[in-house]
N, CA, C and O atoms as a GROMACS GRO file, in nm:
protein
  244
    1MET      N    1   1.116   2.894   1.485
    1MET     CA    2   1.056   2.762   1.495
    1MET      C    3   1.043   2.703   1.354
    1MET      O    4   0.995   2.770   1.262
    2LYS      N    5   1.084   2.578   1.337
    2LYS     CA    6   1.076   2.512   1.206
    2LYS      C    7   0.938   2.452   1.186
    2LYS      O    8   0.876   2.402   1.280
    3ALA      N    9   0.891   2.457   1.062
    3ALA     CA   10   0.763   2.394   1.027
    3ALA      C   11   0.783   2.244   1.017
    3ALA      O   12   0.890   2.196   0.980
    4MET      N   13   0.678   2.170   1.050
    4MET     CA   14   0.686   2.024   1.039
    4MET      C   15   0.687   1.983   0.893
    4MET      O   16   0.614   2.040   0.811
    5LYS      N   17   0.768   1.886   0.861
    5LYS     CA   18   0.782   1.837   0.724
    5LYS      C   19   0.667   1.741   0.692
    5LYS      O   20   0.630   1.658   0.775
    6GLU      N   21   0.612   1.754   0.573
    6GLU     CA   22   0.507   1.662   0.528
    6GLU      C   23   0.565   1.523   0.507
    6GLU      O   24   0.677   1.511   0.457
    7PRO      N   25   0.492   1.417   0.543
    7PRO     CA   26   0.543   1.282   0.516
    7PRO      C   27   0.552   1.258   0.366
    7PRO      O   28   0.470   1.307   0.289
    8SER      N   29   0.654   1.180   0.326
    8SER     CA   30   0.675   1.156   0.183
    8SER      C   31   0.596   1.038   0.130
    8SER      O   32   0.601   1.008   0.011
    9SER      N   33   0.522   0.970   0.217
    9SER     CA   34   0.444   0.855   0.174
    9SER      C   35   0.306   0.860   0.238
    9SER      O   36   0.287   0.920   0.343
   10LYS      N   37   0.212   0.796   0.173
   10LYS     CA   38   0.073   0.796   0.219
   10LYS      C   39   0.025   0.653   0.234
   10LYS      O   40   0.092   0.558   0.192
   11PHE      N   41  -0.092   0.638   0.294
   11PHE     CA   42  -0.159   0.509   0.299
   11PHE      C   43  -0.243   0.496   0.172
   11PHE      O   44  -0.298   0.594   0.123
   12ILE      N   45  -0.253   0.374   0.120
   12ILE     CA   46  -0.323   0.350  -0.006
   12ILE      C   47  -0.427   0.240   0.015
   12ILE      O   48  -0.396   0.134   0.070
   13LYS      N   49  -0.549   0.267  -0.029
   13LYS     CA   50  -0.656   0.166  -0.022
   13LYS      C   51  -0.654   0.090  -0.155
   13LYS      O   52  -0.667   0.150  -0.262
   14VAL      N   53  -0.639  -0.042  -0.148
   14VAL     CA   54  -0.629  -0.126  -0.268
   14VAL      C   55  -0.734  -0.236  -0.265
   14VAL      O   56  -0.788  -0.270  -0.159
   15ARG      N   57  -0.762  -0.292  -0.382
   15ARG     CA   58  -0.855  -0.405  -0.393
   15ARG      C   59  -0.781  -0.522  -0.455
   15ARG      O   60  -0.721  -0.510  -0.561
   16CYS      N   61  -0.786  -0.636  -0.388
   16CYS     CA   62  -0.721  -0.758  -0.435
   16CYS      C   63  -0.782  -0.800  -0.569
   16CYS      O   64  -0.904  -0.806  -0.583
   17PRO      N   65  -0.697  -0.830  -0.669
   17PRO     CA   66  -0.750  -0.871  -0.800
   17PRO      C   67  -0.813  -1.010  -0.799
   17PRO      O   68  -0.892  -1.043  -0.887
   18LYS      N   69  -0.779  -1.092  -0.700
   18LYS     CA   70  -0.830  -1.229  -0.695
   18LYS      C   71  -0.965  -1.238  -0.623
   18LYS      O   72  -1.060  -1.294  -0.677
   19CYS      N   73  -0.974  -1.181  -0.500
   19CYS     CA   74  -1.095  -1.199  -0.420
   19CYS      C   75  -1.174  -1.070  -0.396
   19CYS      O   76  -1.279  -1.073  -0.333
   20LYS      N   77  -1.123  -0.957  -0.447
   20LYS     CA   78  -1.190  -0.826  -0.436
   20LYS      C   79  -1.193  -0.770  -0.294
   20LYS      O   80  -1.266  -0.675  -0.267
   21ASN      N   81  -1.113  -0.827  -0.204
   21ASN     CA   82  -1.103  -0.773  -0.068
   21ASN      C   83  -1.035  -0.637  -0.072
   21ASN      O   84  -0.936  -0.619  -0.145
   22GLU      N   85  -1.086  -0.540   0.004
   22GLU     CA   86  -1.024  -0.408   0.013
   22GLU      C   87  -0.937  -0.403   0.136
   22GLU      O   88  -0.975  -0.450   0.243
   23GLN      N   89  -0.818  -0.346   0.120
   23GLN     CA   90  -0.719  -0.343   0.226
   23GLN      C   91  -0.641  -0.213   0.218
   23GLN      O   92  -0.627  -0.156   0.109
   24ILE      N   93  -0.589  -0.165   0.329
   24ILE     CA   94  -0.509  -0.043   0.332
   24ILE      C   95  -0.363  -0.081   0.354
   24ILE      O   96  -0.331  -0.155   0.447
   25VAL      N   97  -0.275  -0.030   0.268
   25VAL     CA   98  -0.131  -0.056   0.280
   25VAL      C   99  -0.057   0.077   0.283
   25VAL      O  100  -0.109   0.179   0.237
   26PHE      N  101   0.065   0.076   0.335
   26PHE     CA  102   0.148   0.195   0.340
   26PHE      C  103   0.221   0.207   0.207
   26PHE      O  104   0.255   0.106   0.145
   27GLY      N  105   0.246   0.328   0.163
   27GLY     CA  106   0.310   0.352   0.034
   27GLY      C  107   0.454   0.308   0.027
   27GLY      O  108   0.504   0.277  -0.081
   28LYS      N  109   0.524   0.305   0.141
   28LYS     CA  110   0.663   0.259   0.146
   28LYS      C  111   0.668   0.143   0.245
   28LYS      O  112   0.652   0.162   0.365
   29ILE      N  113   0.691   0.024   0.192
   29ILE     CA  114   0.693  -0.095   0.277
   29ILE      C  115   0.832  -0.160   0.274
   29ILE      O  116   0.909  -0.137   0.181
   30THR      N  117   0.862  -0.239   0.374
   30THR     CA  118   0.991  -0.308   0.380
   30THR      C  119   0.978  -0.459   0.364
   30THR      O  120   1.078  -0.529   0.352
   31SER      N  121   0.854  -0.508   0.363
   31SER     CA  122   0.831  -0.651   0.338
   31SER      C  123   0.704  -0.665   0.255
   31SER      O  124   0.622  -0.574   0.252
   32GLN      N  125   0.689  -0.778   0.188
   32GLN     CA  126   0.573  -0.796   0.101
   32GLN      C  127   0.443  -0.795   0.180
   32GLN      O  128   0.440  -0.834   0.296
   33VAL      N  129   0.337  -0.750   0.115
   33VAL     CA  130   0.204  -0.747   0.177
   33VAL      C  131   0.117  -0.846   0.101
   33VAL      O  132   0.111  -0.843  -0.022
   34ILE      N  133   0.049  -0.934   0.176
   34ILE     CA  134  -0.041  -1.030   0.114
   34ILE      C  135  -0.185  -0.998   0.153
   34ILE      O  136  -0.210  -0.936   0.257
   35CYS      N  137  -0.278  -1.040   0.070
   35CYS     CA  138  -0.421  -1.021   0.098
   35CYS      C  139  -0.456  -1.100   0.224
   35CYS      O  140  -0.417  -1.216   0.239
   36LEU      N  141  -0.531  -1.037   0.313
   36LEU     CA  142  -0.568  -1.102   0.438
   36LEU      C  143  -0.673  -1.212   0.419
   36LEU      O  144  -0.692  -1.295   0.507
   37VAL      N  145  -0.741  -1.212   0.303
   37VAL     CA  146  -0.845  -1.311   0.277
   37VAL      C  147  -0.792  -1.431   0.199
   37VAL      O  148  -0.807  -1.545   0.243
   38CYS      N  149  -0.729  -1.406   0.084
   38CYS     CA  150  -0.689  -1.516  -0.003
   38CYS      C  151  -0.539  -1.545  -0.006
   38CYS      O  152  -0.498  -1.649  -0.056
   39GLY      N  153  -0.457  -1.455   0.047
   39GLY     CA  154  -0.313  -1.478   0.052
   39GLY      C  155  -0.235  -1.437  -0.070
   39GLY      O  156  -0.114  -1.461  -0.076
   40LYS      N  157  -0.299  -1.374  -0.170
   40LYS     CA  158  -0.228  -1.329  -0.290
   40LYS      C  159  -0.140  -1.209  -0.256
   40LYS      O  160  -0.179  -1.124  -0.177
   41LYS      N  161  -0.019  -1.203  -0.316
   41LYS     CA  162   0.071  -1.091  -0.294
   41LYS      C  163   0.013  -0.965  -0.359
   41LYS      O  164  -0.014  -0.965  -0.480
   42ILE      N  165  -0.008  -0.858  -0.282
   42ILE     CA  166  -0.067  -0.736  -0.338
   42ILE      C  167   0.030  -0.618  -0.340
   42ILE      O  168   0.003  -0.517  -0.405
   43ALA      N  169   0.144  -0.629  -0.270
   43ALA     CA  170   0.245  -0.523  -0.274
   43ALA      C  171   0.380  -0.582  -0.237
   43ALA      O  172   0.389  -0.671  -0.152
   44GLU      N  173   0.485  -0.529  -0.301
   44GLU     CA  174   0.620  -0.576  -0.268
   44GLU      C  175   0.713  -0.456  -0.257
   44GLU      O  176   0.694  -0.355  -0.325
   45PRO      N  177   0.814  -0.466  -0.170
   45PRO     CA  178   0.906  -0.354  -0.149
   45PRO      C  179   1.002  -0.337  -0.267
   45PRO      O  180   1.036  -0.433  -0.335
   46THR      N  181   1.045  -0.212  -0.289
   46THR     CA  182   1.140  -0.185  -0.396
   46THR      C  183   1.259  -0.104  -0.346
   46THR      O  184   1.346  -0.067  -0.424
   47GLY      N  185   1.262  -0.074  -0.217
   47GLY     CA  186   1.367   0.011  -0.162
   47GLY      C  187   1.320   0.156  -0.151
   47GLY      O  188   1.391   0.242  -0.098
   48GLY      N  189   1.202   0.182  -0.201
   48GLY     CA  190   1.141   0.315  -0.195
   48GLY      C  191   0.991   0.295  -0.191
   48GLY      O  192   0.938   0.231  -0.100
   49LYS      N  193   0.923   0.350  -0.289
   49LYS     CA  194   0.778   0.331  -0.296
   49LYS      C  195   0.746   0.186  -0.329
   49LYS      O  196   0.818   0.121  -0.406
   50ALA      N  197   0.638   0.135  -0.271
   50ALA     CA  198   0.599  -0.004  -0.292
   50ALA      C  199   0.551  -0.027  -0.435
   50ALA      O  200   0.494   0.063  -0.497
   51LYS      N  201   0.575  -0.147  -0.487
   51LYS     CA  202   0.519  -0.187  -0.616
   51LYS      C  203   0.384  -0.252  -0.586
   51LYS      O  204   0.378  -0.361  -0.530
   52ILE      N  205   0.276  -0.183  -0.622
   52ILE     CA  206   0.141  -0.229  -0.593
   52ILE      C  207   0.095  -0.322  -0.703
   52ILE      O  208   0.101  -0.287  -0.821
   53LYS      N  209   0.049  -0.442  -0.667
   53LYS     CA  210   0.003  -0.542  -0.764
   53LYS      C  211  -0.147  -0.562  -0.754
   53LYS      O  212  -0.200  -0.667  -0.789
   54ALA      N  213  -0.217  -0.459  -0.706
   54ALA     CA  214  -0.362  -0.463  -0.690
   54ALA      C  215  -0.417  -0.330  -0.742
   54ALA      O  216  -0.341  -0.238  -0.771
   55ARG      N  217  -0.548  -0.322  -0.755
   55ARG     CA  218  -0.610  -0.199  -0.803
   55ARG      C  219  -0.610  -0.094  -0.692
   55ARG      O  220  -0.657  -0.121  -0.581
   56ILE      N  221  -0.556   0.024  -0.722
   56ILE     CA  222  -0.556   0.134  -0.624
   56ILE      C  223  -0.691   0.202  -0.630
   56ILE      O  224  -0.733   0.250  -0.734
   57LEU      N  225  -0.759   0.205  -0.516
   57LEU     CA  226  -0.891   0.267  -0.508
   57LEU      C  227  -0.883   0.412  -0.462
   57LEU      O  228  -0.959   0.497  -0.509
   58GLU      N  229  -0.791   0.440  -0.368
   58GLU     CA  230  -0.786   0.572  -0.308
   58GLU      C  231  -0.652   0.592  -0.238
   58GLU      O  232  -0.596   0.499  -0.181
   59VAL      N  233  -0.601   0.714  -0.243
   59VAL     CA  234  -0.484   0.753  -0.166
   59VAL      C  235  -0.534   0.833  -0.048
   59VAL      O  236  -0.596   0.937  -0.065
   60LEU      N  237  -0.507   0.784   0.072
   60LEU     CA  238  -0.558   0.846   0.194
   60LEU      C  239  -0.462   0.952   0.245
   60LEU      O  240  -0.340   0.934   0.241
   61GLU      N  241  -0.517   1.061   0.292
   61GLU     CA  242  -0.434   1.172   0.346
   61GLU      C  243  -0.394   1.145   0.486
   61GLU      O  244  -0.324   1.227   0.547
   0.00000   0.00000   0.00000
């Protein structure tokens, strides 16, 4: 029996630099993520790990 493989990406809790809203985003995204409160872009895709444009507060397991 094969062991299950660990996921290569995690969820990340970030804080918007403009309005201080806290939001959870996935570490690998395929489209840009905007703040749900003010609309500022907080993450953009790079073809792999996301480029985070906000303060990272915590990496969730």
